[in-house]
Residue, then its C-alpha position, 0 to 999 in steps of 0.5 A: m516280857s513281850f506277849t500277845e494279848t489272848s482271850a480265854e476263848a482263844v485258849k479253848t479254841a486251841e485246846e479243841a484243835v489239839t483234841a481234833a488233831a489227836e483224834q485224827a492221828n489216832a484214827e489214822r494209826a488205827r487203820g494199820g501202819c503209819k504211812e504218809i497220811c499218818r505222819q501228816r496227822e501226827e505233825e498236825e497234832r504236834n503243831a496244834r499242841a505247840a500253838l496251845l502251849l503258846a496260847q496258854r502262856n500268852r493268856a497267863a501273861t494277859v491275865k497278869a497284865a490286866d490285874l496290874d492295870a486294874k491295880i494302877a487304875a484303882a490307885e490313880a482313882a484314889l489319888n485323884a479323889v484326894d482333896v489337895k487343899a484339905a490334905v495341906k490343911e491337915a498336914d500343916p496346921q501351924s501354917a493354917s493358923m499363921a495364915r488366918a492370923v495375918g490374913a495371908d495365903q496358907n501356901l505362901i506362909a508354908a513356903i516361908s516357914h519351910a525356907v526359914f526352918a531350912i536356913a536355921i538348920e544350916l546355920g545352927s549345924g555350922v555354928g555348932f560344929w565350929l564351936v565343938f571342933g573349930h579349935a581342935a588340933p588339925i588332923r594329921r595327914r595320912e602317911d604314904g603307904a598307909p592302908s586306905s579306908a576307901p570302900l572296895p568296889i561292889r560287884q554289880s549283879t548281872a541280869e541273869e542273877l536277878q530273881v522274880i519276886d513271889e514266883n511259884p514253882g510252876e512259874i519257875i519251871e515254865r521259865f526253865f523250859l523257855d531258857v533251856v528246852r528247845p523245840a526239835l522235831n522228832r527228837r526226845v529227851q528222857s525226863l531224868a535228863v530234863w530234871s537234872a538240867y532243871l536242878q543245875w539251872c536252879a542252882d545257878r540262880g539260887l532257886d529252890a528246886v522241886s522233886h522229880a515227881r512234882f516237876g513232872r506234874l508241873a511241866r507243861w511240855r508234851k511227854d510220853r512213856i516209851g520203853g519203860a521211861v518217860w520222855y519229853l517229845d520234840c525237844e532238846l536241851a540247850e548247850g551247857y545243859a545237855e550232858p553226855t549222860a543225859r542224852e538220848p541213847k543210840a538204840l531205843p525199844h519200839p513202844r509197841s512192837g519191841m523192835v530196836v530203833k537206832g539213831t533218831p526215833t521215827a514218828h509213829 
């Protein structure tokens, strides 16, 4: 998976940008009404939150990559520190004894010994089979029409059926949002609809799903309580997961005044 190397300072800067944008948007709303400037502040807040989410994902990937590089470097250092000649002596003491006895190089003696041993195995196995089975009656040929004992072809798994090893619930939920949830400005999806899509996504891949409450705590997408229900903001579900029962209703109560807003909700 490709990512941009991101430092902790970059994530902190993105968090500060979100805080500043949210404060400006709240201050503009507090002045009364939500006009053009208010809508601009809210759009700046949404963009800042999207940038923060991307920075957090890149930071997590950067930390994992750095940890993997450290492990690889440690393994290479340990491998380079091994004394090859000492390892050969410890692994093949017979070759070392023969080399000292005849005054030859140990590597040459080891190569000759391995070659002789391999030839002896081949000759011994061939003669043994001939002695046991050489005079037996010939095997009768399979009659036409008899069932074949050839193995059946094995279905190859597709890339989507593969699972990441040692993946925790938070990482699984993050992968679900990358696969299924699409950014859509001024649209929103009810939390139960997102959780239902998550259950379907996990079932298709043989993954263990978490409860609705824990899913909400681990989900790293902006959400808000509107009209007595929790909604994920500025998003929509991918095709195949947005069921008719999981779509946004045609009329929703305004979160403050109680008025009914039809169609796509307007940003406040």
